[in-house]
C-alpha positions as CSV (number, residue, x, y, z in Angstrom):
1,M,-7.9,7.4,36.7
2,A,-6.3,4.9,38.8
3,E,-8.5,5.4,41.8
4,D,-11.5,5.0,39.6
5,M,-10.1,1.5,38.6
6,D,-9.4,0.4,42.2
7,V,-12.9,1.6,43.4
8,A,-14.4,-0.4,40.8
9,L,-12.3,-3.9,41.8
10,S,-12.7,-3.5,45.5
11,A,-16.6,-3.2,44.9
12,E,-16.7,-6.2,42.9
13,A,-18.0,-4.4,40.3
14,A,-17.0,-5.3,36.3
15,V,-13.8,-3.5,35.9
16,L,-14.4,-2.9,32.2
17,D,-17.9,-1.6,32.9
18,R,-16.3,1.1,34.7
19,F,-13.5,1.9,32.7
20,P,-14.1,0.5,28.9
21,M,-11.4,-0.7,26.9
22,R,-12.9,0.7,23.7
23,G,-14.1,4.2,22.5
24,K,-17.1,4.7,20.6
25,D,-15.5,4.1,17.4
26,G,-14.6,0.7,18.7
27,E,-10.6,1.2,18.8
28,I,-9.0,0.3,22.0
29,R,-8.5,3.6,24.1
30,P,-4.9,4.6,24.5
31,E,-5.6,5.3,28.3
32,F,-6.8,1.7,28.9
33,V,-3.7,0.4,27.4
34,E,-1.5,2.8,29.3
35,E,-3.4,1.9,32.7
36,I,-2.5,-1.8,31.8
37,A,1.2,-1.0,31.2
38,R,1.2,1.1,34.6
39,R,-0.4,-1.8,36.2
40,I,2.2,-4.5,35.1
41,K,5.1,-2.3,36.1
42,A,3.3,-2.0,39.5
43,N,2.9,-5.6,39.9
44,D,-0.4,-5.3,40.4
45,T,-1.3,-8.8,39.6
46,P,-5.0,-8.8,41.6
47,F,-6.3,-6.0,39.3
48,L,-4.8,-7.4,36.2
49,R,-6.2,-11.0,37.0
50,A,-9.4,-8.9,37.2
51,V,-9.0,-7.4,33.7
52,V,-8.2,-10.3,32.0
53,A,-10.7,-12.5,33.5
54,E,-13.6,-10.5,31.8
55,L,-12.0,-9.8,28.6
56,H,-13.0,-12.0,25.4
57,E,-10.3,-13.9,23.9
58,A,-10.6,-11.7,20.6
59,D,-10.2,-8.6,23.1
60,L,-7.3,-9.6,24.7
61,G,-5.5,-10.5,21.7
62,D,-5.9,-6.7,20.8
63,L,-4.5,-5.5,24.2
64,I,-1.8,-7.6,23.8
65,A,-0.8,-6.5,20.4
66,A,-1.3,-3.1,21.6
67,L,1.2,-3.3,24.4
68,E,4.9,-3.1,24.3
69,P,6.8,-6.3,23.7
70,E,8.2,-6.5,27.3
71,D,4.8,-6.1,28.8
72,R,3.0,-8.9,26.8
73,V,5.2,-11.5,28.5
74,S,4.6,-9.9,31.9
75,L,0.9,-9.9,31.6
76,V,0.7,-13.5,30.6
77,E,2.8,-14.7,33.6
78,M,1.4,-12.1,36.1
79,T,-2.4,-13.5,35.3
80,G,-1.5,-17.2,35.4
81,T,-4.6,-19.3,34.7
82,D,-6.9,-16.4,34.1
83,F,-5.3,-15.7,31.0
84,D,-7.1,-17.4,28.0
85,F,-4.3,-18.8,25.8
86,S,-6.9,-18.8,22.7
87,A,-6.1,-15.0,22.5
88,L,-2.7,-15.9,21.1
89,N,-4.4,-17.2,18.4
90,E,-6.0,-13.8,17.4
91,V,-2.6,-11.8,17.0
92,D,0.0,-11.7,14.5
93,D,2.4,-14.8,14.3
94,T,5.4,-12.5,14.9
95,V,3.8,-11.5,18.3
96,R,2.7,-14.9,19.0
97,D,6.2,-16.2,18.4
98,E,7.7,-13.7,20.5
99,I,5.5,-14.6,23.5
100,L,5.9,-18.6,23.3
101,E,9.5,-18.1,23.0
102,E,9.8,-16.2,26.2
103,L,7.5,-18.3,27.9
104,E,8.5,-21.6,30.2
105,P,7.0,-24.5,28.7
106,E,5.3,-25.6,31.7
107,T,3.3,-22.3,31.3
108,V,2.7,-23.0,27.8
109,A,1.4,-26.5,28.6
110,E,-0.6,-25.4,31.1
111,G,-2.2,-23.0,28.8
112,V,-2.8,-25.3,26.3
113,R,-4.3,-27.7,28.8
114,E,-7.5,-25.1,29.3
115,L,-8.0,-25.2,25.3
116,E,-10.2,-26.6,23.2
117,S,-8.7,-29.1,21.2
118,D,-8.8,-27.1,17.6
119,D,-7.4,-23.9,19.3
120,A,-4.6,-26.1,21.1
121,V,-3.8,-27.4,17.8
122,E,-3.8,-24.2,16.0
123,L,-1.5,-22.7,18.9
124,L,1.2,-25.5,18.8
125,G,1.0,-25.5,15.1
126,T,2.9,-22.5,14.9
127,L,6.0,-23.8,16.9
128,D,8.8,-25.6,15.4
129,E,8.8,-29.6,16.2
130,E,11.1,-29.2,18.9
131,D,9.3,-26.6,20.9
132,Q,6.1,-28.5,20.2
133,E,7.6,-31.7,21.6
134,E,8.9,-29.9,24.6
135,I,5.6,-28.7,25.4
136,L,3.6,-31.8,24.5
137,E,5.8,-33.7,27.0
138,K,4.5,-31.7,30.2
139,L,0.9,-33.0,28.9
140,P,-0.8,-35.9,30.7
141,P,-0.5,-38.9,27.8
142,S,-4.2,-38.9,26.9
143,E,-4.2,-35.2,25.9
144,R,-0.8,-35.4,24.3
145,D,-2.2,-38.3,22.1
146,V,-5.2,-36.4,21.0
147,L,-3.0,-33.3,19.8
148,E,-0.2,-35.4,18.2
149,R,-2.7,-37.3,15.8
150,S,-4.3,-33.8,14.9
151,L,-0.8,-32.3,14.5
152,E,0.1,-34.9,12.0
153,Y,-2.5,-34.0,9.3
154,P,-1.8,-31.7,6.8
155,E,-1.5,-28.2,7.9
156,N,-4.4,-27.0,5.6
157,S,-6.8,-29.9,6.3
158,A,-9.8,-30.7,8.1
159,G,-8.2,-33.0,10.5
160,R,-5.8,-29.9,11.7
161,R,-8.6,-27.8,12.4
162,M,-11.2,-30.2,13.7
163,Q,-12.5,-30.3,17.3
164,T,-12.1,-33.7,18.8
165,E,-14.6,-32.6,21.6
166,F,-17.9,-34.0,20.7
167,I,-20.9,-35.7,21.8
168,T,-21.7,-39.5,20.5
169,V,-24.7,-41.6,21.2
170,P,-25.4,-45.1,20.2
171,P,-28.4,-45.1,17.5
172,D,-30.9,-47.3,19.4
173,W,-31.2,-44.9,22.0
174,T,-34.3,-42.7,22.6
175,A,-34.8,-38.9,22.5
176,G,-35.2,-39.1,26.6
177,Q,-31.7,-41.0,26.8
178,A,-30.0,-38.3,24.8
179,I,-31.1,-35.6,26.7
180,D,-30.2,-37.4,30.0
181,Y,-26.8,-38.3,29.1
182,M,-26.1,-34.7,28.2
183,R,-27.6,-33.7,31.2
184,D,-25.5,-36.3,33.5
185,T,-22.2,-35.8,31.7
186,P,-20.0,-33.0,33.3
187,D,-17.1,-33.0,30.4
188,L,-19.3,-31.6,27.4
189,P,-17.9,-29.4,24.6
190,N,-18.1,-25.8,25.2
191,R,-20.3,-25.2,22.3
192,F,-22.0,-27.9,20.2
193,Y,-25.0,-27.8,17.6
194,E,-25.8,-31.6,17.2
195,I,-25.2,-35.1,18.7
196,Y,-23.7,-37.8,16.5
197,A,-25.1,-41.3,16.4
198,V,-22.1,-44.1,16.0
199,D,-21.8,-47.5,16.3
200,S,-19.7,-50.0,18.6
201,A,-16.7,-49.1,16.1
202,Q,-17.3,-45.6,16.4
203,R,-18.2,-45.6,12.7
204,W,-20.6,-42.6,11.7
205,Q,-24.4,-43.2,11.4
206,G,-26.0,-39.7,11.3
207,A,-26.4,-36.6,12.9
208,V,-29.3,-35.3,15.1
209,P,-29.5,-31.4,15.5
210,L,-30.5,-30.3,19.1
211,D,-33.5,-28.3,18.0
212,V,-35.0,-31.5,16.5
213,L,-33.7,-33.6,19.8
214,L,-35.6,-30.9,21.9
215,R,-38.6,-31.0,20.1
216,A,-38.9,-34.7,19.8
217,R,-41.1,-36.8,22.5
218,R,-39.0,-38.5,25.0
219,P,-39.9,-41.9,24.0
220,V,-39.0,-41.3,20.3
221,P,-36.2,-43.7,18.9
222,L,-33.1,-41.5,17.9
223,S,-33.2,-43.4,14.7
224,E,-36.4,-41.8,13.6
225,L,-34.6,-38.3,14.1
226,I,-31.0,-39.5,12.6
227,D,-30.3,-37.5,9.2
228,E,-28.0,-39.8,7.4
229,D,-27.3,-38.0,4.6
230,R,-26.0,-35.3,6.6
231,R,-23.2,-33.3,5.0
232,R,-19.5,-34.6,6.7
233,V,-16.2,-34.0,5.7
234,T,-12.9,-36.2,5.9
235,V,-9.7,-35.6,7.7
236,T,-7.8,-35.0,4.3
237,D,-10.1,-32.5,2.6
238,D,-8.7,-29.1,2.0
239,L,-9.8,-26.0,4.3
240,E,-11.1,-24.1,1.5
241,E,-13.4,-26.8,0.2
242,V,-14.5,-27.2,3.9
243,A,-15.6,-23.6,3.5
244,R,-17.3,-24.1,0.3
245,L,-19.4,-26.9,1.8
246,F,-20.5,-24.7,4.5
247,G,-21.4,-21.6,2.7
248,K,-23.0,-23.9,-0.1
249,Y,-25.2,-25.8,2.5
250,N,-25.8,-23.0,5.2
251,L,-24.0,-25.6,7.7
252,V,-23.2,-24.7,11.2
253,A,-21.3,-27.7,12.2
254,A,-19.9,-30.9,10.2
255,P,-18.8,-34.1,11.7
256,V,-15.3,-35.5,10.3
257,V,-14.6,-38.6,9.4
258,D,-11.4,-41.0,8.9
259,S,-10.7,-43.0,5.6
260,D,-12.7,-46.2,7.5
261,N,-15.8,-43.7,8.1
262,R,-14.8,-43.5,11.9
263,L,-16.2,-40.3,13.7
264,V,-12.8,-38.2,15.0
265,G,-14.1,-34.6,15.2
266,T,-16.3,-32.1,14.4
267,I,-15.6,-28.7,12.5
268,T,-17.9,-25.7,13.2
269,V,-18.6,-22.3,11.6
270,D,-16.4,-20.5,13.7
271,D,-13.3,-22.1,12.4
272,V,-14.8,-22.0,9.0
273,V,-15.0,-17.9,9.4
274,D,-11.2,-18.0,10.3
275,V,-10.5,-19.9,7.2
276,I,-12.6,-17.5,5.0
277,E,-10.8,-14.7,6.4
278,E,-7.2,-16.2,6.5
279,E,-7.9,-17.1,2.5
280,A,-9.1,-13.6,1.8
281,D,-6.2,-12.2,3.5
282,E,-4.0,-14.3,1.5
283,E,-5.3,-13.6,-2.0
284,I,-5.1,-9.5,-0.9
285,K,-1.5,-10.0,-0.4
286,A,-1.0,-12.1,-3.4
287,L,-2.7,-9.9,-5.9
288,G,-0.2,-7.0,-4.4
289,G,2.7,-9.1,-4.4
290,V,3.1,-9.7,-0.8
291,T,3.9,-12.8,0.9
292,S,1.1,-14.6,2.6
293,D,3.2,-14.9,6.0
294,E,3.9,-10.9,5.9
295,Q,2.4,-9.2,9.2
296,L,2.0,-5.9,10.2
297,S,4.2,-6.5,13.4
298,D,7.3,-7.9,11.3
299,N,10.4,-5.7,11.3
300,V,11.9,-3.8,8.2
301,W,14.1,-6.1,7.0
302,T,11.7,-9.2,7.1
303,I,9.3,-7.0,4.9
304,A,11.9,-5.8,2.7
305,R,13.4,-9.2,2.2
306,G,9.8,-10.6,1.4
307,R,8.8,-8.2,-0.9
308,F,12.2,-8.3,-2.9
309,N,12.0,-10.8,-5.1
310,W,8.5,-9.8,-6.6
311,L,9.8,-6.0,-7.0
312,L,12.7,-7.6,-8.8
313,V,10.4,-9.7,-11.4
314,N,8.3,-6.3,-11.9
315,L,11.6,-4.4,-12.8
316,A,12.3,-7.2,-15.5
317,T,8.8,-6.9,-16.7
318,A,9.0,-2.8,-16.9
319,F,12.3,-3.3,-18.9
320,L,10.3,-5.5,-21.5
321,A,7.9,-2.8,-21.5
322,S,10.3,0.1,-21.9
323,S,12.2,-1.8,-24.7
324,V,8.9,-1.0,-27.0
325,L,9.6,2.8,-26.4
326,G,13.3,2.2,-27.8
327,L,11.7,0.7,-30.8
328,F,9.9,4.2,-31.5
329,Q,13.1,6.3,-30.4
330,G,12.9,8.3,-33.8
331,Q,9.4,8.8,-33.7
332,L,9.4,10.3,-30.2
333,E,11.9,12.5,-31.0
334,K,10.2,14.0,-33.9
335,M,6.8,14.3,-32.1
336,V,7.0,15.0,-28.2
337,A,3.4,14.9,-27.5
338,L,3.5,11.2,-28.3
339,A,6.0,10.6,-25.2
340,V,3.5,12.7,-23.0
341,L,0.4,10.8,-24.0
342,A,1.8,7.1,-24.2
343,P,1.8,6.5,-20.5
344,I,-1.9,7.6,-20.3
345,V,-2.7,4.4,-22.9
346,A,-0.8,2.2,-21.0
347,S,-2.2,3.0,-17.6
348,Q,-5.9,3.2,-18.8
349,G,-5.2,-0.7,-20.2
350,G,-3.3,-1.5,-16.8
351,N,-6.4,-0.4,-14.8
352,A,-9.2,-2.0,-16.8
353,A,-6.9,-5.1,-16.6
354,T,-6.8,-5.2,-12.9
355,Q,-10.7,-4.7,-12.6
356,T,-11.2,-8.0,-14.9
357,M,-8.3,-9.8,-13.2
358,T,-9.5,-9.1,-9.8
359,V,-13.2,-10.6,-10.4
360,A,-11.5,-13.3,-12.6
361,V,-9.4,-14.4,-9.7
362,R,-11.8,-14.4,-6.9
363,A,-14.5,-16.4,-9.4
364,L,-12.1,-19.1,-9.9
365,A,-11.2,-19.3,-6.1
366,T,-15.0,-19.5,-5.4
367,R,-15.3,-21.9,-8.6
368,E,-17.7,-19.8,-10.2
369,L,-15.5,-19.4,-13.1
370,G,-15.1,-22.7,-15.0
371,A,-14.9,-24.7,-18.4
372,G,-18.7,-24.7,-18.5
373,N,-18.9,-20.8,-18.5
374,A,-15.6,-19.8,-19.4
375,F,-16.3,-18.9,-23.1
376,R,-19.4,-16.8,-21.9
377,V,-17.5,-15.1,-19.5
378,V,-14.3,-14.3,-21.8
379,L,-17.0,-13.0,-24.5
380,R,-18.5,-10.6,-22.1
381,E,-15.2,-9.2,-20.3
382,S,-14.0,-8.7,-24.1
383,M,-17.4,-6.6,-24.8
384,V,-17.1,-4.5,-21.7
385,G,-13.5,-3.6,-22.8
386,L,-14.9,-2.6,-25.9
387,V,-17.8,-0.3,-24.7
388,N,-15.3,1.2,-22.2
389,G,-12.8,1.6,-24.7
390,I,-14.8,3.3,-27.0
391,A,-16.2,5.7,-24.7
392,F,-12.9,6.5,-23.4
393,A,-11.2,7.0,-26.8
394,V,-13.7,9.6,-27.2
395,I,-12.7,11.2,-24.1
396,T,-9.0,11.3,-24.4
397,G,-9.1,12.1,-27.8
398,V,-11.1,15.3,-27.5
399,A,-8.5,15.8,-24.3
400,A,-5.9,15.1,-26.6
401,V,-6.6,17.6,-29.5
402,A,-7.8,20.3,-27.0
403,W,-4.0,19.8,-25.3
404,F,-1.9,19.9,-28.2
405,K,-4.0,21.5,-31.3
406,I,-3.2,18.0,-33.4
407,P,-6.5,16.7,-34.9
408,G,-5.1,13.3,-36.0
409,L,-3.5,12.9,-32.4
410,G,-7.3,12.8,-31.0
411,V,-7.8,9.7,-34.0
412,V,-4.5,7.8,-33.0
413,I,-4.9,8.0,-29.5
414,G,-8.6,6.9,-29.2
415,L,-7.9,3.6,-31.4
416,A,-4.8,2.9,-29.2
417,I,-7.0,3.5,-26.3
418,I,-9.9,0.8,-27.6
419,C,-6.9,-1.7,-28.7
420,N,-5.4,-1.3,-25.1
421,L,-8.7,-1.9,-23.2
422,V,-9.7,-4.5,-25.0
423,A,-6.5,-6.5,-24.6
424,G,-6.6,-5.7,-20.8
425,A,-9.9,-7.6,-20.9
426,L,-8.8,-10.3,-22.6
427,G,-5.6,-10.4,-20.6
428,G,-6.9,-10.2,-16.9
429,I,-9.4,-13.0,-17.7
430,L,-7.2,-15.3,-19.8
431,I,-4.1,-15.2,-17.8
432,P,-5.5,-16.2,-14.6
433,M,-7.6,-18.9,-16.4
434,V,-4.2,-20.2,-17.8
435,L,-2.3,-20.1,-14.9
436,E,-5.5,-21.8,-12.7
437,R,-4.9,-24.7,-15.4
438,V,-1.3,-25.2,-15.0
439,R,-1.9,-25.1,-11.3
440,A,0.0,-22.0,-10.4
441,D,-1.7,-19.4,-8.1
442,P,-3.6,-16.9,-10.4
443,A,-3.7,-14.5,-7.3
444,V,0.2,-14.7,-7.3
445,A,1.3,-14.4,-10.4
446,S,-1.6,-12.6,-12.9
447,G,-0.5,-9.4,-11.8
448,T,2.6,-8.9,-13.4
449,F,1.7,-10.8,-16.4
450,V,-1.2,-8.3,-17.2
451,T,0.4,-5.1,-16.4
452,T,3.2,-6.1,-19.0
453,I,0.8,-7.1,-21.5
454,T,-1.0,-3.8,-21.4
455,D,2.1,-1.9,-21.2
456,V,3.3,-3.2,-24.1
457,V,0.1,-3.6,-26.3
458,G,-0.5,0.4,-25.0
459,F,3.1,1.5,-26.3
460,F,3.3,-0.2,-29.4
461,S,-0.3,0.3,-30.5
462,F,-0.4,3.8,-29.8
463,L,2.9,4.4,-31.2
464,G,2.8,2.0,-34.0
465,I,-0.7,3.7,-35.4
466,A,0.8,7.3,-35.1
467,T,3.9,6.0,-37.2
468,L,1.3,5.1,-39.6
469,W,-1.3,8.1,-39.5
470,F,1.9,10.7,-39.2
471,G,4.3,8.8,-41.7
472,L,7.0,9.0,-39.2
473,R,10.0,7.2,-39.8
């Protein structure tokens, strides 16, 4: 295997063509990771440089995550300037922090210099202020000033994620002048979709998409091509709002302006995709009671500590639900079937509530659910709970009668199922809406409250109806 890879390298062929990193399923091949680790231990710098130079930043990030901790730092140090530091934005925070802590500030500073400003800010933003300052001091003043300004913006703002490399032109130029300027300027952004017209004070005048510019005749004034109504964002806009703007208006890029309407940066769709993925990741974790900063690479103690508080809250609500059973202790002793069937009622209500809650939390996050349609949505979910309640009342009632041979038990559990599925539907939609109104995160807090409601209503309705139906005291 190693001989084949050496032949590929000596023949100046692409190493990854001869020895692919991924298998047919898209997963990293264990043989590839093992070979990279072996080359690291053998100090085979030429081979490692050749491999790293061919890898996309996302693939390089996956390779780093697959390596043992001690090999990760070695790979970065041995590949030097061939290592793309943007790959560190593709790995878990824990892995990135471990690598950056081991690297010399000079090494990190050299890597940061090769990054686009948005990637550099994202990387530096994960460090504490002391480490940030130590690295920034190693950068030239002009580059340091740009990064420091971006780092001053709030963490989840457009200013923090924007790219400060963009193309500006005077509005009185022609299309030909703008095209010639881009051809003659060596330091253009690596990727851009439009150019921006600004006045002498850098105030934003409008945008010219590249497709519009390239279709225009050279003598055409830019003033005829400028889109003055172009959607733009301010440096303080929340990234979630920026992502919604991109999705609603199908944007691939948007200019970023300050409070004086001066153009200070641009946000592109690749940054917005990252924001959407991060937000979805946070919501999924929150629905499960997991902290947003938990990473797959975290150690046991960190994960256990992060989950403990929410499990403690769940324990308290579980005792509340169990206290309902205590109210009917005598009835449960007289009819064992009630103790067997009560969890079924609570479970069905909890599952129905979780379905409704998931839809509600997502609709609130995307602004699809608001005051204008709240009543209609609540009524719809109530009717869904009622319809499913009737259907499962029949199914569960027949099963209960067949199991315990007590005809009245089917009626009791059927009525309880209807009550709890309606309660679950109402709780699943109303609790997230109330939490949103009081500015609490519905994704974080809804689950525990909704489950508690369905447990309490399920136990109380089932045992209460049974008490009345069978005359239990």
